[in-house]
C-alpha positions, 0 to 999 in steps of 0.5 A: 967660345963657350962660357967659362966658369970659376971656383968662385961661381963667376962666369965669363963669355969671351968675344975676341979679347973682351969677356963679359962677367957675371955670377952663376945660377948656383951663386944667385941661388945660394945668395937669395934675392939680390938687393945691391951690387957694387961694380968696378970702376971703368978703366981700372986694371985688375988682376985675376982673383982681385975683388972686383965688386960686391953683391948683397942679398937679403941673406948675405953679402959676397965678393965678386972676383976678377976671373982673369986679369984685364981692364974694366971696359964697361959695367952693367948700369941696368944691374946697378938700377935693378939688382934683381936681374942677377936673380932673374937672368944671371947669364943674360941681362944680369951680367956685371962687367966687361973686361979686356983680357990682358992675359988670355992664357988665363982662360985655360985655367977656368972650367967649362960647363961640364966641369963646373956642373960637377964642381957646383953639384958638390959645392 
C-alpha cells in the first residue's frame, strides 16, 4: 500500500494491519532541528486524533497525533536516542511508532501523496 498522510503532517506506511507512523518532510522542515521526542507507551490503545507523542526542536514543540485508532506495538528507540533522525530521514529511520490498526476503514479518510503535496504546498 502507498503511504498515507494526515492534515497534521504525519505519514503512515501500512503493511497488513500494522502501520508505521512518522512526521513528514514538511513537518520537520517547519520544526527545524529536532532535539527531543516523546514516544507513546507500547501496548497502549489510542484513538485517532489523540496525542501520541511530542517532538521538540530548537524552534518549537509540536504534538504528534494518532492518525488512526489502534494499539502501539513498537516505538523507535533509535529515534529516542538520536532525535535528529526525524530531520535526516523522516520517511525512513526517523519513524516514530508502529500501530496495529483497530479500524482499517479510517485509512480511507487520509490523503495520498498527490493530495498531501497540494495540501502542504498551501500550509
